[in-house]
C-alpha positions as CSV (number, residue, x, y, z in Angstrom):
1,M,22.8,-100.5,-37.2
2,L,24.0,-97.5,-35.1
3,N,27.7,-96.9,-34.5
4,R,28.9,-96.9,-30.9
5,I,31.1,-94.2,-29.3
6,D,32.2,-95.0,-25.7
7,L,33.3,-91.8,-23.9
8,R,33.2,-93.4,-20.4
9,G,36.4,-92.5,-18.7
10,S,37.4,-90.2,-21.5
11,T,38.6,-86.6,-20.9
12,E,39.0,-85.7,-24.6
13,D,37.1,-82.8,-26.2
14,P,33.8,-84.5,-27.3
15,R,33.6,-82.1,-30.3
16,R,36.4,-84.0,-32.0
17,L,34.8,-87.4,-31.4
18,L,31.1,-86.8,-32.1
19,P,29.6,-87.8,-35.5
20,R,28.6,-85.2,-38.0
21,A,27.5,-85.4,-41.7
22,A,30.3,-84.4,-44.0
23,I,29.1,-81.8,-46.5
24,D,31.1,-79.2,-48.3
25,V,29.0,-76.1,-49.2
26,S,32.0,-74.3,-50.8
27,V,32.3,-77.0,-53.4
28,A,28.5,-76.9,-54.1
29,A,28.7,-73.1,-54.3
30,E,31.0,-73.3,-57.3
31,Q,28.8,-75.9,-58.9
32,V,25.7,-73.7,-58.6
33,R,27.5,-70.5,-59.5
34,P,26.5,-70.7,-63.3
35,T,22.9,-71.2,-62.4
36,V,22.8,-68.3,-59.9
37,E,24.7,-66.0,-62.3
38,G,22.5,-67.1,-65.2
39,V,19.4,-66.1,-63.3
40,R,20.9,-62.7,-62.5
41,E,21.8,-62.0,-66.1
42,H,18.9,-63.7,-68.0
43,G,16.0,-63.8,-65.5
44,A,13.0,-66.0,-66.3
45,A,14.7,-67.7,-69.3
46,A,17.5,-69.0,-67.1
47,I,15.0,-70.1,-64.4
48,R,13.1,-72.2,-67.0
49,E,16.2,-73.7,-68.4
50,A,17.3,-74.7,-64.9
51,A,13.9,-76.3,-64.2
52,L,14.2,-78.4,-67.3
53,R,17.7,-79.4,-66.5
54,F,17.4,-80.2,-62.8
55,D,13.7,-80.9,-62.2
56,R,12.9,-82.2,-65.7
57,V,9.8,-80.0,-65.6
58,D,8.7,-77.5,-68.3
59,V,7.0,-74.9,-66.1
60,K,4.3,-73.1,-68.0
61,Q,4.1,-70.1,-65.7
62,L,6.7,-69.4,-63.0
63,R,4.2,-67.5,-60.8
64,V,1.4,-69.8,-59.8
65,P,-2.0,-68.5,-60.9
66,R,-4.3,-67.5,-58.0
67,E,-7.0,-69.9,-59.2
68,E,-4.5,-72.8,-58.8
69,I,-3.8,-71.8,-55.2
70,E,-7.6,-71.6,-54.6
71,R,-8.2,-74.9,-56.3
72,A,-5.5,-76.6,-54.0
73,E,-7.2,-75.1,-50.9
74,A,-10.6,-76.3,-52.0
75,G,-9.3,-79.8,-52.6
76,L,-7.5,-80.1,-49.3
77,D,-8.1,-83.2,-47.2
78,P,-10.3,-82.2,-44.2
79,D,-8.0,-83.8,-41.7
80,V,-5.0,-82.1,-43.2
81,R,-6.9,-78.8,-43.2
82,A,-7.8,-79.1,-39.5
83,A,-4.1,-80.0,-38.7
84,L,-2.8,-77.0,-40.7
85,L,-5.3,-74.6,-39.1
86,E,-4.3,-75.9,-35.6
87,S,-0.6,-75.6,-36.5
88,I,-1.2,-72.0,-37.7
89,A,-3.2,-71.0,-34.6
90,R,-0.5,-72.3,-32.2
91,A,2.3,-70.8,-34.2
92,R,0.6,-67.4,-34.3
93,K,0.1,-67.5,-30.6
94,V,3.8,-68.3,-29.9
95,H,5.3,-66.0,-32.5
96,G,2.9,-63.1,-31.6
97,D,4.3,-63.2,-28.1
98,Q,7.8,-62.9,-29.5
99,R,7.2,-59.3,-30.8
100,R,9.7,-56.8,-29.4
101,T,8.7,-53.5,-28.0
102,E,10.2,-50.0,-28.6
103,T,12.3,-48.8,-25.7
104,T,13.7,-45.4,-24.9
105,T,16.7,-44.8,-22.6
106,V,17.1,-41.4,-21.0
107,L,20.8,-40.7,-20.6
108,S,20.4,-37.1,-19.5
109,E,17.8,-34.3,-19.6
110,G,17.4,-33.9,-23.3
111,G,19.5,-36.9,-24.3
112,T,17.8,-40.1,-25.4
113,V,18.4,-43.3,-27.4
114,T,15.3,-45.1,-28.7
115,Q,15.5,-48.7,-29.9
116,R,12.9,-49.3,-32.6
117,W,12.1,-52.7,-34.3
118,L,11.1,-52.5,-37.9
119,P,10.1,-55.4,-40.1
120,V,12.0,-56.3,-43.2
121,G,10.1,-54.9,-46.2
122,R,9.9,-58.0,-48.5
123,V,10.9,-61.6,-47.8
124,G,11.3,-64.7,-49.9
125,L,10.4,-68.0,-48.2
126,Y,11.8,-71.2,-49.6
127,V,9.8,-74.4,-49.1
128,P,11.5,-77.7,-50.0
129,G,9.9,-80.3,-52.2
130,G,12.4,-83.1,-52.9
131,L,12.4,-86.4,-51.0
132,A,9.5,-85.0,-49.0
133,V,7.1,-82.0,-49.3
134,Y,6.6,-79.7,-46.4
135,P,3.4,-77.7,-46.0
136,S,4.4,-77.4,-42.4
137,S,7.4,-75.3,-43.5
138,V,5.0,-72.9,-45.1
139,V,3.5,-72.3,-41.7
140,M,6.9,-72.1,-40.0
141,N,8.2,-69.4,-42.4
142,V,5.1,-67.4,-43.1
143,V,3.7,-67.0,-39.5
144,P,6.8,-65.3,-37.9
145,A,7.1,-63.0,-41.0
146,Q,3.5,-62.0,-40.6
147,A,3.9,-61.6,-36.8
148,A,6.8,-59.3,-37.4
149,G,4.7,-57.2,-39.8
150,V,6.3,-58.0,-43.1
151,E,4.1,-56.6,-45.8
152,S,5.3,-58.4,-48.9
153,I,5.9,-62.2,-48.8
154,A,6.8,-64.5,-51.7
155,V,6.9,-68.3,-51.4
156,S,8.9,-70.5,-53.8
157,S,8.7,-74.3,-54.0
158,P,9.8,-76.8,-56.6
159,P,7.4,-77.8,-59.4
160,Q,6.1,-81.4,-59.4
161,K,6.6,-83.4,-62.5
162,D,3.0,-84.3,-62.9
163,T,1.5,-80.8,-62.6
164,G,4.3,-78.3,-63.1
165,L,3.1,-76.7,-59.9
166,P,4.3,-76.9,-56.3
167,N,2.8,-79.7,-54.2
168,A,-1.0,-79.1,-53.7
169,N,-0.7,-79.2,-49.9
170,I,2.0,-76.5,-50.0
171,L,-0.3,-74.3,-52.2
172,A,-3.2,-75.0,-49.8
173,A,-1.1,-73.9,-46.8
174,C,-0.3,-70.7,-48.6
175,A,-4.0,-70.1,-49.2
176,L,-4.8,-70.7,-45.5
177,L,-2.2,-68.1,-44.6
178,G,-3.3,-65.6,-47.1
179,V,-0.2,-65.8,-49.3
180,D,-1.0,-65.5,-53.0
181,E,2.5,-64.8,-54.4
182,V,3.8,-68.3,-55.0
183,Y,6.4,-69.5,-57.6
184,A,6.9,-72.9,-59.0
185,V,10.7,-72.7,-58.8
186,G,13.0,-74.9,-56.7
187,G,16.7,-75.3,-56.0
188,A,19.4,-72.8,-56.5
189,Q,17.4,-71.1,-59.2
190,A,14.7,-70.3,-56.7
191,I,17.1,-68.6,-54.4
192,A,18.6,-66.6,-57.3
193,M,15.1,-65.6,-58.5
194,L,14.2,-64.3,-55.0
195,G,17.4,-62.5,-54.6
196,Y,17.6,-60.9,-58.1
197,G,14.0,-61.0,-59.3
198,F,13.1,-61.1,-63.0
199,T,11.3,-58.7,-65.4
200,D,11.6,-60.5,-68.7
201,E,8.1,-62.0,-68.5
202,E,4.8,-61.1,-66.8
203,P,4.0,-61.3,-64.0
204,G,7.6,-60.7,-62.9
205,C,9.2,-61.1,-59.5
206,E,10.5,-58.2,-57.4
207,P,13.8,-58.9,-55.5
208,V,13.4,-59.5,-51.8
209,D,15.3,-58.1,-48.9
210,M,15.7,-61.5,-47.1
211,I,15.4,-65.2,-47.9
212,T,14.6,-67.8,-45.3
213,G,13.7,-71.5,-45.3
214,P,15.7,-74.8,-45.4
215,G,16.7,-76.8,-48.4
216,N,19.3,-79.2,-49.8
217,I,23.0,-78.4,-50.3
218,W,22.3,-76.6,-53.6
219,V,19.8,-74.3,-51.9
220,T,22.3,-73.7,-49.1
221,A,25.1,-73.0,-51.5
222,A,23.0,-70.4,-53.4
223,K,22.0,-68.7,-50.1
224,R,25.7,-68.4,-49.2
225,M,26.4,-66.8,-52.6
226,L,23.6,-64.3,-52.2
227,R,24.4,-63.4,-48.6
228,G,25.0,-59.6,-48.6
229,T,22.8,-59.1,-51.7
230,V,20.0,-60.2,-49.4
231,G,19.8,-61.3,-45.8
232,I,19.5,-65.0,-45.0
233,D,18.4,-66.9,-42.0
234,A,21.1,-69.6,-41.9
235,E,22.8,-72.2,-44.0
236,A,20.8,-75.3,-43.3
237,G,22.4,-78.6,-43.3
238,P,20.9,-82.1,-42.9
239,T,18.5,-82.5,-40.1
240,E,19.7,-83.9,-36.7
241,I,18.3,-85.1,-33.4
242,A,20.3,-85.8,-30.2
243,I,18.7,-87.5,-27.2
244,L,20.1,-87.2,-23.8
245,A,18.7,-90.1,-21.8
246,D,19.3,-92.1,-18.6
247,D,18.0,-95.5,-17.5
248,S,14.5,-94.1,-16.9
249,A,13.9,-93.6,-20.7
250,D,11.6,-95.9,-22.6
251,P,13.7,-97.5,-25.4
252,R,10.6,-97.6,-27.7
253,H,10.3,-93.9,-27.5
254,V,14.0,-93.3,-28.0
255,A,14.1,-95.6,-31.0
256,A,11.0,-94.1,-32.6
257,D,12.4,-90.5,-32.2
258,L,15.8,-91.5,-33.7
259,I,14.0,-93.1,-36.7
260,S,11.6,-90.1,-37.1
261,Q,14.5,-87.8,-38.0
262,A,16.3,-90.4,-40.1
263,E,13.4,-90.6,-42.5
264,H,14.0,-87.0,-43.7
265,D,17.3,-87.7,-45.5
266,P,20.0,-90.3,-45.9
267,L,22.4,-87.7,-44.4
268,A,20.1,-87.1,-41.4
269,A,21.9,-87.5,-38.0
270,S,20.4,-89.4,-35.1
271,V,22.5,-89.4,-31.9
272,L,21.7,-91.0,-28.5
273,V,23.8,-89.8,-25.6
274,T,23.2,-92.0,-22.6
275,T,24.5,-93.0,-19.2
276,S,22.9,-96.4,-19.5
277,A,24.5,-99.3,-21.4
278,E,21.2,-101.2,-20.8
279,L,19.2,-98.5,-22.5
280,A,21.7,-98.4,-25.4
281,A,21.3,-102.1,-26.0
282,A,17.5,-102.0,-25.7
283,T,17.4,-99.0,-28.0
284,E,19.5,-100.8,-30.6
285,A,17.1,-103.8,-30.5
286,E,14.1,-101.4,-30.8
287,V,15.6,-99.6,-33.7
288,E,16.1,-102.9,-35.6
289,R,12.5,-103.9,-34.9
290,Q,10.9,-100.5,-35.7
291,V,13.0,-99.8,-38.8
292,A,11.8,-103.1,-40.4
293,A,8.2,-101.8,-40.3
294,T,8.9,-98.2,-41.4
295,K,7.9,-96.9,-44.9
296,H,11.1,-95.3,-46.0
297,L,13.2,-98.3,-44.9
298,E,16.2,-97.8,-47.2
299,R,16.6,-94.0,-46.4
300,V,16.3,-94.6,-42.7
301,R,18.8,-97.5,-42.7
302,E,21.3,-95.4,-44.6
303,A,20.9,-92.5,-42.2
304,L,21.1,-94.5,-39.0
305,S,24.1,-96.6,-40.2
306,G,26.0,-93.5,-41.5
307,P,29.0,-91.9,-39.7
308,Q,26.7,-89.0,-38.7
309,S,24.6,-91.2,-36.4
310,A,25.7,-93.0,-33.2
311,I,25.0,-94.1,-29.6
312,V,27.4,-92.3,-27.3
313,L,28.0,-93.8,-23.8
314,V,28.9,-91.4,-21.0
315,D,29.7,-91.8,-17.3
316,D,27.0,-89.5,-15.9
317,L,24.6,-86.7,-16.8
318,D,27.1,-84.0,-16.2
319,R,29.3,-85.5,-18.9
320,G,26.3,-86.1,-21.0
321,L,25.4,-82.4,-20.8
322,R,28.9,-81.4,-21.8
323,V,28.7,-83.8,-24.8
324,V,25.3,-82.4,-26.0
325,D,26.5,-78.8,-25.5
326,A,29.6,-79.6,-27.6
327,Y,27.4,-81.2,-30.3
328,G,24.9,-78.3,-30.4
329,A,22.0,-80.3,-31.9
330,E,19.3,-78.9,-34.1
331,H,16.8,-80.8,-32.0
332,L,17.7,-82.0,-28.5
333,E,15.4,-84.3,-26.5
334,I,15.8,-84.7,-22.7
335,Q,14.5,-88.1,-21.6
336,T,15.8,-88.3,-18.0
337,R,14.5,-88.1,-14.5
338,D,13.7,-84.5,-13.6
339,A,13.9,-83.6,-17.3
340,R,13.0,-79.9,-16.9
341,A,15.9,-79.3,-14.5
342,V,18.3,-81.1,-16.8
343,A,17.0,-79.2,-19.8
344,E,17.6,-75.8,-18.1
345,R,21.3,-76.7,-17.8
346,V,21.6,-77.1,-21.6
347,R,23.5,-74.2,-23.3
348,N,23.5,-75.2,-27.0
349,A,20.6,-76.5,-28.9
350,G,18.2,-75.2,-31.6
351,A,15.2,-76.4,-29.6
352,I,14.9,-78.5,-26.5
353,F,12.1,-81.1,-26.1
354,V,11.5,-81.9,-22.4
355,G,10.4,-85.2,-21.2
356,A,8.8,-88.3,-22.6
357,W,5.7,-86.5,-24.0
358,S,7.5,-83.8,-26.0
359,P,8.9,-85.6,-29.1
360,V,10.6,-83.7,-31.9
361,S,7.8,-84.5,-34.3
362,L,5.4,-82.4,-32.0
363,G,7.7,-79.5,-32.7
364,D,7.8,-80.3,-36.4
365,Y,4.1,-79.6,-36.6
366,C,1.9,-78.5,-33.7
367,A,3.9,-77.4,-30.7
368,G,3.6,-73.7,-31.6
369,S,7.4,-73.5,-31.7
370,N,9.4,-73.1,-35.0
371,H,11.0,-76.1,-36.8
372,V,13.4,-74.0,-38.8
373,L,16.5,-74.4,-36.6
374,P,20.3,-74.2,-36.8
375,T,22.1,-77.4,-37.8
376,G,25.7,-78.6,-38.0
377,G,26.6,-77.3,-34.5
378,C,25.5,-73.7,-35.3
379,A,23.2,-73.8,-32.3
380,R,26.3,-72.8,-30.4
381,H,26.0,-69.3,-31.9
382,Q,22.7,-69.1,-33.8
383,S,19.0,-69.1,-33.0
384,G,16.1,-70.7,-34.9
385,L,13.6,-68.9,-37.0
386,S,11.4,-66.5,-35.0
387,T,9.6,-63.2,-35.2
388,Q,12.9,-61.5,-34.4
389,T,14.4,-62.9,-37.6
390,F,12.3,-60.5,-39.6
391,L,12.8,-57.5,-37.4
392,R,15.7,-54.9,-37.7
393,G,16.8,-52.8,-34.7
394,V,17.1,-49.2,-35.6
395,Q,18.3,-46.6,-33.0
396,L,17.0,-43.1,-32.8
397,I,19.6,-40.8,-31.1
398,E,18.1,-37.5,-30.0
399,Y,20.2,-34.9,-28.0
400,N,19.4,-31.3,-27.4
401,R,22.1,-28.5,-27.1
402,D,22.6,-29.0,-23.3
403,A,22.8,-32.8,-23.6
404,L,25.4,-32.6,-26.3
405,Q,27.4,-30.0,-24.4
406,E,27.5,-32.2,-21.4
407,V,29.3,-35.0,-23.3
408,A,31.2,-32.9,-25.8
409,G,34.5,-33.0,-24.0
410,H,34.4,-36.8,-24.0
411,V,33.8,-36.9,-27.7
412,V,36.7,-34.6,-28.4
413,A,39.0,-36.6,-26.1
414,L,38.2,-39.9,-27.8
415,S,38.4,-38.5,-31.3
416,A,41.9,-37.2,-30.5
417,A,42.9,-40.6,-29.1
418,E,41.9,-42.2,-32.3
419,D,43.5,-39.4,-34.4
420,L,40.2,-38.4,-35.9
421,P,40.1,-34.7,-35.0
422,A,37.3,-33.9,-37.5
423,H,35.0,-36.0,-35.4
424,G,35.6,-33.8,-32.4
425,A,35.4,-30.6,-34.6
426,A,31.9,-31.8,-35.7
427,V,30.8,-31.3,-32.1
428,T,32.8,-28.2,-31.1
429,V,31.7,-26.2,-34.1
430,R,28.2,-26.3,-32.8
431,F,29.2,-24.2,-29.8
432,Q,31.3,-21.6,-31.6
433,A,29.8,-18.1,-32.0
């Protein structure tokens, strides 16, 4: 089912050889442009029209009434409630520890620079609801925003055909987190709504300063279009897992973890990088056996047999580390001897799961870490969602007369070197009688 890529003995750049799902956000952006521009120009009317066209749902009220959120919370399955509360508690502990502190640097007597960290004023959090629904994504988006001190939070998630509301578990998760501004809007129109707001019906929606949360290619394309109008976290692509393993790994665990990500989406990527041909063969056999018993059989098979998924054979762990660093996986598992030491050598990954007892699905729900992570190799230069995502660094520069005079000559010299003499004059004028 899985493709094979044999890099043993190869000196080629692995980035050219590794599998990756082929998606073209720029093409999708042109396709969603009419929807995004329609929402900007016509507000709620355009949002409703898009919901009918794309979701085949006639949404009665775009903003979910508070009583519907409370009803969903009251009807929540007790086991799901307990799991969500545990997920929230662990996430709050981790993200609370991520808060940055104000620092002041004294450069001279009377000359200081203070770095402050201020939360974004208002954020819009998108929660998918297509092939699967994700109350866990409510937790992963809301908790870090709250930890950062964001005062205004709006959640948007697609309406379900049977109710015209977001999935009940998503609404219940919002209730558990104290979020009562929720919209039954999905897709590109949701991103446009959050970015531009609407006032042509009550209650309206105020524009946000930042939009976060994963979604399909249409959501990603809309986020790209609104970048600059609002801040965004990242352009999320299909989910992916890479596993770096040696012959000590259990093929049952490896196969199960590859399958777990494949059930998200037919474009999901599952990649095993291993030094062991024996483990590769055993994993292939386990994949065939376990896939036959999985619920989303067709989706999983398509993902695992697609060009984005593969078993990659390497000569040794050093080469394996170079391969996974080149790949820059959203989720990277290390299933080797001395896994912690190997994990600490990794440079590029959205999140690293260390050892046999730290599967990616733990991070999806209850590790305390965040599951909104960079995809498509972006882990080489981006971080996952965290408390810092919702904080802005603002510098306070405070110099008195003596401190400015001490550095005035340097300012004048540099302004002259750049042929910007007025910059220097703005300093020297302060010392003229």
